[in-house]
N, C-alpha and C positions, 0 to 999 in steps of 0.2 A: 743524394744518389740519383733520384728521378730527374732532376734538372740537368745533371751531368749527362745522363744517358740520352735525354732528349736532344741536348745540344750536340753531343757526339754523333748521333744519328743524322742530324741536320748537316753537320760539317762533312760527314762522309758523302751524303747525297750531293751537296754542292761541289765537292771536289771531284766526284765521279762525273757529274754533268760537264764540268769544265774540262776534264781530261778527255771525255768523249768528243766534245766540241773540237778540241785540238786534233784528235785522231782524224776526224772528218775533214778538217781544214787542211791538214797535211796531205791527205789523200787527194783533195782537190788541187793542191799545189804540185802534185806528182811526186810526192815524197812519202809513200806508204811505209817505208822502213822506220820513219820517225814514230809512226803510230804503233809499231811493234814495240818500241822501247817504252812508250807511254803505257802500254799494256802491263808492263812490269809494275809500274806505279799503281795501276788499277788493281792488280792482284793484292798489293799491300792493303788496300781498303777492305779486303775480306777479313783482316784481323779484327778491326773494331766491330765489324758486322757479326763475327762469330762471338765476340764478347757480348754484344747486345742480345744475341740469341740465347746465350747461356744465362744472362742476367734477367731475361724476360719474365721467368716465373716469380722472382722476387719483386718485380715491378708490377706484377699483376696485369701483364699485357694480354690483350685478347688474341684469339686464334689467328685473326687476320695478320697481326704483327709477325707471327712466325712464318706465315705464308709469304709476306712481303720480303722478309730477309731471306727466306729459303729460295725464292725465285732468283734473287740477285746472286746468291751463292751458287745456285745451279748454273747460272749463266757464266760465272767465273770459272766453274769447273769445266763446262763445255768449251769455253774459249781456250782454257789452258790445254785441254786434251787435243782439240782440233788444230789450234794454231801453233802451240809451243812444244807439245810432246810428240804428236804423231804427224804434224805438218800436213794435214789433209787439205787439199784444194777444194773445199766444200762450197766456196762462194759461186761456183759455176754449176752446182747441182740444185736446181730450183726447189725441190721439196725440202732439202736440207737447209737451204737459206731461209725458207719460210719458217721452219721450226726454230732455227737460230734467232731470227728476228722476233718471232713471237716470244721467245724466252727473254730476249733482250728487253723488249718493251714491258713484259710482265715484271721483270726485275727493276727496271728504271722507273716504271710507274709505281711500283711498291716503295721505291725510295721517296716518292712524293709524300706518301702516307707517313713514312718514318720522319721526314723533315717537318711535316705539319705538327708533330707533337711538340716541337720547340717553340711554336708560336706563329702568329700571322706574318711577321717580318721574314722569318726563315722560310715559311711556306711560300710567300710571294717570290722570294729570290729563287727558290727551287722550281717553282712553276715556270718562271721566265726562262731559266736556263734549260729546263726540260723542253720547252717549246722551241728554243733555238736549236737544241740538240736534235730534236725530231725533224725539223725542217732540213738541217744539214745532213741527217741520215739519208733522207730520200733524194736530196739534191746530189750528194756525192755518189750515191748508187746510180742515179740516172746519168751522171757525167762520166764516172769511171767504170761502171759496171761491177764494182766490188762493194 
């Protein structure tokens, strides 16, 4: 059970980083609508994270593990409400963008810790993808303003 949970967490992290990279690349290519559809895939990643959160007590996970998953789930919820439910144009409101980006990096940074539980190979892959995603985050913001 522990090995399965560790690998599941790593796979979720890797898949999220790859999907986020695609979102930023599509924005740079002038196709932000594609990123909207990728968002639906990202929301599906909440399901295994909820599973890992529920199973955490049986796996004797530390409090940090709950915080890591909780931050990512909070970002999913914020994204769903702002972008998909209420269609808020928040990316032009500086303070809201700052809060949103802080939550994004808290969540995606937490995924690094979750991926690390699967071992050094998974951790290295997650770190590399996290760094690519991070660079693209700021590049696409500078280029597109979104």
